[in-house]
N, C-alpha and C positions, 0 to 999 in steps of 0.2 A: 647462821648465828653470828658470824663475823660481821656480816652486813649490818645487823642490828647494833652490834657493839660500836661499829664505826660511826653509825648515824647518831648513837647516843653521845659519842665523844665530840662530834661536831656541834651537837646541841649544847653540850656543857661548855665548850669553848666560846660559842656565840653568847651564851648567858654571861660568862665571865667578862667578855669583851664589852658587852652592854653595860655591865656594872661599873667598869673602870673608864668609861668613855669620857667622863668629865670630872674634874676635881671638885671637891666639896666647896660650897660657897664660903667666901672669906668672912671672917668675923670683923665687922665694921664698928664694933662697940666704941673703941677708942676714937675712931674717925668721927663718929656721930657726936660724941661728947665734946670733942674739940671744935667741931663746926668751923673748919678753916674757910677763908674766903680768897686767900692769895697764895701764890706759889713762886718761889725763886728756884730756877733750875740751875744746879751747879754743873760745871764742866765735867763730862763723863770720864771715869777712869778707863783707860784703854788697855785691855789685856790681849790685844791682837797685834800682829806685826804691821797692820795697815795704818800709816800715819794720818790718812784722811778720815779715818773712822770717827774720831770724836766730833769733828766739824760736821760731818754728814749726819750723824745721829742727833747731835744737839739742835741742828736746824729743823729737825722734824718733831721734837718733843713738845713744843709749845702749843701746836695746833690742837691735838686731842685733849689737852688739859683745858685750854680756853673753851673749846666746844662743849666740854663737860660742865662748864659754868664757873670757872675760876679766873681770877685776874692773874696773868702770868707776866712777871717782870721781863722786859725785853732782853733776850739772851745776849745781844751785842753789848748792851749797856752793862749787864752783869759781868760779862767777860772783861770789859774795859775797866770796870771798878776794881776787880781783883788785880789786874795788871798794874793799875795805878798805885796799889798797895803792895807791890812787889811779889804777888802770888801768880805764878804762871804754870805751876804743876798741879794737875788735878788731885793727886794724892794729898798735897799740902792744903789745898782748898777744902777737901773733905774733912781735914783734921781741925779746921777752924771751929772753935766752940760755938754751939748753937746760939748762945746768948749774944755773941759778937755779931753773928749773921743777922739776928733780929735787930740789933742796934744799928747796923749799917743800912739794911734794906727796909726794915719795918714790916717784913713779910710774916705771915702766920706760919708758913711751912717752907721747907726746903726739900727738893727732890734730889736724892743721891743716886747716880746712875753708873753702872758698870757694863762695859761691852766685852762680851766673851767670844763672839764670833762676828767676823765682818770680812767679806770678800768672796771671790770666785775660786772654786777648787775644781780640779779635774781628776776623776777617779775612773779609770779604765773605760767604761762605756757611758759615763754620765758626767755632766758638768752642771754646777749650780752656784748661785750666789746666795749666801746665807748670812743673816744678821740675827744675833741673839743678844738680848739686853735684859738686865735685871735692874730693879730700882726699889727704893724705899722712900716713903714720904715721912719726914720728921717734923714734929711739932717744935717750933723754935722757942716757944714760951715754956712748954712743959718738958722739953727734951725727951719726948717719947715717940716711938714709932707708931704712926697712925695707919700705915698701909705698906705692903711690900708685895712684889710680884716679879714674874719673869715671863718673857715671850720671845718667840722666834718665828721667822718667816723665811721662805726660800723661793727662788725663781723656779725650782723644780715643781712647785705646786701647780703652775700653769703650763708646763711643758706638755706637748702632745706626745702620745706614744708613737714611736717610729716604726713604720711597716717595711722598711728597706733592709731588714736583716741586720746582722752584726756589723757589716761594713757601713751601712747607713747610720746605725747608732753611733759608731765611732766618729763618722764625719759630722753628725749633728752635735755631738759632745764637743768636738774640737772647735766648730764654728761658734757654738754657744759660749765657750770659754773666751774666745777672742772678742766676740761682740760685747759680752758682759763686762770684760776687763777694760776694753777701750772706752765704752760708754759709761763706766762706773755705775753699773746696775745696782750697786749697793745703796745708792741714794734712794732709789724707788723702794727697795726692799726694806730699808730703814724706816721709811714712812709707814709701811704696812706693819712692821714690828711695833713701832711706837703706838700706833692706833690700837693694836691688839692688847698692848700692855696697859695703856693709860685711859682709853676711852671708857666713859661710864656705860656705854652701850655694849662693851665687851664683857665676857665672863670674868668676874673677879677683878675688874678694872677699878678706877676711882668711883666715888659716889658722885651724884649730881651736885654741882656747886650752887651758891646763891645767885649766880647770874644766869642760871638755866631755868627755863619755864617748867622743867621737871624736878626742880629742887624739892627735896623731901619725899619724892616718890622712890619706890624700890627700884634697884637696878635689875637687869635681866637675870643675873645670878641669884639675887635675893628672891625674885618672883618665882624662880624655878624650885624653890625649897619651901 
């Protein structure tokens, strides 16, 4: 009898896991109504102790947006424009009125980004480089949020299981931490995070823009519903 109860419990857990495996599709109504064509990426707010995080993440954001079919203002030009106007702190830049941003850049939208995790950590028998980023796309003409999301990626996703026992796992973790810190593995992980967050091919990412041959077609998350 206990065996049957145990089997039933496992089946129930499996069904629950399957039900919550993917978040529901994002509501793109406001995004579709605005039909933006261009994006200016604002310098990210860095809520981590890693000084390099904003530069690493910002350098990776333009590609998935452009590949999704939008014109992206060159990030170096955007950064220099803010500096020329005395704005060097991300929090201050995020506080600039949307009407002013539209006046300066002429962009349809602005991407507001916040970094919550960046860097390599060592926890007993494992070491990983993790990058977590959240973002929102704001309509600069209507001052409304068109889209928002969050994504994370980790080097642990590609690490192979160690068969050398506890000592082997400790050695592997130590070596991984040294390697990932010295080589700034965060740069590569930031690219993966940015793609998961923003690509129109990702679940609940951006829609396809007017420069994409798939413009007007449903994204994978929309097709699944």
